[in-house]
N, C-alpha and C positions, 0 to 999 in steps of 0.2 A: 525414484532416483534412476533406476535402470531405464525407464521410459524417457526421461529427460536426456540421458546419454545417447540413447538410440535416436532420438529426435535430432539432436545436434549432429550426430554422425550422418544421418540421412540427408540433412540439409547441406552438409559439406560435400557429400557424394553427389547430390543433385547439382550443386554449384560447379564442381569439377566437371561433371558430365556436360553441363550446359556450355562451359567454356570450350571444351573439346569439340563439341558439335559446332559452335560458332567458328572456331578456327578451321575446321574441315569445310564448312560452307564457304568461308572466305577464300580458302585455297581453291575450291572448285570454281567459284565465280571468277577469280583471278586467272585461272588456267583457261576457262572458256573465253574470257576477253582476249587473252594472248593468242589463242588458237584462231579466233575470229580475225584479229589483226594480221596474223601470219597468212591466213587464207586469202584475205584481201590482197596482200602484197604478192602472194603466189599467183593469183589470177592476173595481176598487172604484169608480172614477169612473163607469164605464159602468153599474154596478148602481145607483148613486145617481141617475144621469140617468134610467134606466128607471123607477125608483120615482117620481121627481118628475113625469115625463111622465104616468104612470098616474094620478096624483092631480089632473091637470088644473089646475095652478096658475093662478090668475086674477090675482094681483097683478102689476102691470106691472114693478115693480123686480125681483121674483123671476123673472119671465119673461126679463127682460134678462140677469140673472145666469145663468140656466139656459142661454140661448143662448150666452153667452160661454164657459160651462163646456163646452158641446157643441163649440164651435170648438176649444177647448184640447184636448179629448179627441180630436177628429179629427186635430189636429196631432200629438199624442202617438202616436196609432196609426200615422201616416205615418212618424214617426221610428223607431218600433220595427220597422216593416216594412223600412225602409231598413237598419237595423242588422242585422236577421236576414238580409236579402238579401246584405249585404256579408260577413257571417260565412260564409254558404254559398259565396259566390264565392271567398273566400280558401281555404276547405277544398277546394273543387273544384280550384282552381289547384295547391294543394299536392299533391293526389292525382295530378293529371296530370303534374306535375313528377317525382314519385316514380316513376310508371309509366314515364315517358320515361327516367329514369336507370336503372331496372331493365332496360329494353329495350336501352339503350346498353351496359350491362355484359354483357348476354347476347350481344349482337352481337360484342363484343370477345373473348368466350370461344370463340365458334364460329369454327373455322378457315376 
């Protein structure tokens, strides 16, 4: 009877764990797609800025617009850097946790 109860509890725990892992993987994949999209847009903006700067725009309103676009581009670059840093941090933490778990398992097996 106790074994059956433990078996059911373990199955439920495994199911919950599996669902959480699937949600986390989906979140990471979605974030990576969004970062890739933003990176592409950022590169296009930078190319446009470079071209406009090379043309030495003289009109005041265009210069103001260009300065605003530069500021937005710099902010976008900061956000992308933050995202990429956070993704790397999470990956490193996951690897460290997995390495720690493997070490714990190995220690348990060694008499």
